C-alpha positions as CSV (number, residue, x, y, z in Angstrom):
1,M,14.4,-4.2,18.9
2,E,13.2,-7.3,17.0
3,Y,9.8,-7.9,15.5
4,I,8.1,-10.8,13.9
5,V,5.7,-9.5,11.3
6,L,2.8,-11.6,9.9
7,V,1.8,-10.5,6.4
8,S,-1.1,-12.0,4.5
9,Y,-1.1,-11.6,0.8
10,E,-3.7,-12.2,-1.9
11,S,-1.7,-12.8,-5.1
12,D,1.6,-14.0,-6.3
13,A,2.5,-10.5,-7.4
14,E,1.9,-9.2,-3.9
15,R,4.0,-12.0,-2.5
16,K,6.8,-11.1,-4.9
17,R,6.7,-7.5,-3.8
18,I,7.0,-8.6,-0.2
19,D,9.9,-11.0,-1.0
20,Y,11.7,-8.1,-2.8
21,L,11.3,-5.9,0.2
22,V,12.7,-8.6,2.5
23,E,15.7,-8.9,0.3
24,K,16.2,-5.2,0.0
25,W,16.2,-4.7,3.8
26,N,18.4,-7.9,4.2
27,L,15.9,-9.4,6.6
28,R,15.5,-13.0,7.5
29,K,12.4,-14.7,6.0
30,L,11.3,-17.5,8.3
31,K,11.0,-21.0,6.8
32,G,8.6,-23.5,8.1
33,I,5.4,-22.6,9.8
34,V,4.4,-19.7,12.0
35,I,1.9,-20.7,14.8
36,H,0.0,-18.3,16.9
37,V,-0.5,-20.0,20.3
38,D,-3.2,-18.5,22.4
39,A,-4.1,-21.4,24.8
40,E,-4.7,-21.8,28.5
41,N,-1.8,-24.2,28.9
42,P,0.7,-23.6,26.1
43,Q,3.2,-25.9,27.7
44,D,1.1,-28.9,26.8
45,F,1.1,-27.8,23.1
46,F,4.9,-27.3,23.1
47,E,5.5,-30.7,24.6
48,E,3.3,-32.3,22.0
49,L,5.0,-30.2,19.2
50,F,8.5,-31.2,20.3
51,S,7.5,-34.8,20.5
52,R,6.6,-34.8,16.8
53,L,9.9,-33.2,15.5
54,E,12.9,-35.1,14.3
55,G,16.4,-34.0,15.3
56,N,17.4,-31.3,17.8
57,V,14.3,-29.2,18.6
58,D,16.5,-26.3,19.8
59,D,17.7,-25.9,16.2
60,K,14.1,-26.1,14.8
61,V,11.9,-24.2,17.2
62,E,12.1,-20.6,18.4
63,V,9.5,-19.4,20.8
64,Y,8.8,-15.7,21.5
65,E,6.3,-14.0,23.7
66,V,4.0,-11.8,21.6
67,K,2.7,-8.4,22.3
68,K,0.7,-6.9,19.4
69,V,2.0,-3.5,18.3
70,K,-0.4,-1.0,16.7
71,K,1.0,0.0,13.3
72,K,3.2,3.0,14.0
73,V,3.4,4.2,10.4
74,E,0.8,6.7,9.4
75,T,-0.4,7.2,5.9
76,R,0.9,10.2,4.1
77,K,-1.4,12.5,2.2
78,R,-0.9,15.1,-0.4
79,V,-3.6,17.3,-1.9
80,L,-3.1,19.0,-5.3
81,E,-5.5,21.5,-6.6
82,F,-5.5,23.0,-10.1
83,T,-7.8,25.5,-11.8
84,I,-7.8,25.0,-15.5
85,K,-9.4,27.2,-18.2
86,E,-11.2,24.4,-19.9
87,E,-14.7,22.9,-19.7
88,K,-15.3,20.2,-17.1
89,R,-15.7,17.4,-19.7
90,I,-12.3,18.1,-21.3
91,V,-10.6,18.1,-17.9
92,E,-12.5,14.8,-17.0
93,R,-11.2,13.2,-20.3
94,F,-7.6,14.4,-19.6
95,T,-7.8,13.1,-16.0
96,D,-9.1,9.7,-17.2
97,Y,-6.2,9.6,-19.7
98,L,-3.6,10.6,-17.0
99,L,-4.9,7.9,-14.6
100,S,-4.9,5.3,-17.3
101,K,-1.4,6.3,-18.3
102,M,-0.3,5.7,-14.6
103,N,-2.1,2.3,-14.6
104,A,-4.6,3.4,-12.0
105,S,-7.5,1.1,-11.3
106,Y,-10.9,2.5,-10.6
107,V,-12.1,1.5,-7.1
108,C,-15.4,3.4,-6.6
109,S,-17.2,6.7,-6.6
110,D,-18.8,8.8,-4.0
111,A,-21.2,11.8,-4.5
112,L,-18.3,14.1,-5.3
113,A,-15.3,12.1,-6.6
114,K,-13.8,9.0,-8.1
115,I,-11.3,6.9,-6.2
116,Y,-8.5,5.0,-7.9
117,S,-5.7,2.7,-6.7
118,V,-2.2,2.9,-8.1
119,Y,0.7,0.5,-7.8
120,T,4.2,1.9,-8.5
121,K,7.7,0.7,-7.8
122,K,7.6,3.1,-4.9
123,G,4.5,1.5,-3.4
124,K,0.7,1.6,-3.5
125,S,-1.4,4.7,-3.1
126,D,-5.1,5.7,-3.4
127,I,-6.1,8.8,-5.4
128,R,-9.3,10.6,-4.9
129,V,-10.2,12.9,-7.8
130,E,-12.8,15.6,-7.6
131,I,-13.6,17.7,-10.6
132,R,-16.0,20.7,-10.4
133,G,-17.0,23.8,-12.4
134,N,-17.4,24.6,-16.0
135,G,-15.6,27.0,-18.2
136,K,-13.0,27.3,-15.4
137,T,-12.6,23.8,-13.9
138,T,-11.1,22.9,-10.6
139,V,-9.6,19.5,-10.2
140,I,-8.4,18.2,-6.8
141,F,-6.2,15.1,-6.4
142,E,-5.9,13.6,-2.9
143,I,-3.1,11.1,-2.8
144,E,-2.9,8.8,0.2
145,G,-0.4,6.0,0.9
146,Y,2.8,5.0,2.5
147,G,6.4,6.1,1.9
148,D,7.8,7.6,-1.3
149,A,4.8,6.5,-3.5
150,V,2.8,9.6,-2.4
151,D,5.4,12.2,-3.4
152,F,6.3,10.2,-6.5
153,L,2.7,10.3,-7.8
154,A,2.2,13.9,-6.7
155,K,5.2,15.0,-8.7
156,K,4.0,13.0,-11.8
157,I,0.5,14.4,-11.6
158,K,1.7,18.0,-11.0
159,S,4.0,17.7,-14.1
160,E,1.3,16.4,-16.4
161,L,-1.4,18.9,-15.2
162,R,1.0,21.8,-15.7
163,L,1.6,20.7,-19.2
164,F,-2.1,20.3,-19.9
165,A,-3.0,23.6,-18.3
166,G,-0.2,25.4,-20.1
167,D,1.6,26.7,-17.0
């Protein structure tokens, strides 16, 4: 089955990541302009479009009927929970260091946790970090994203926290 996928991007870096993916999957990136026609009489539009093109319009224009498909890919989620025999403030400092080391960007906070966004070569994920307790501190990482990025980050966090906790 064939799909035409419209992707909006906000930065040149994001466009480059998309271009890389298109090349990796050996897909055809359309050149020209993509037009979404939602008109009562599309035939009139096509006649007017064809009249403005030079050369053979059959070589220049492909028309497909469109049916919007709900995204079929669900986000993946991993939850990591660690109990560490340290004070809460020390665990908070280490967590800040770890997220900084992973180039995570702070997004926002809620009543219980801080939320970060991380871009890796495997993709983007969001990480929700909740830290509670004192003396014995529990830290919970909820990693959510698509594809291999979630497992990649979970493995990295697990490795660093085990070293920190002395496991």
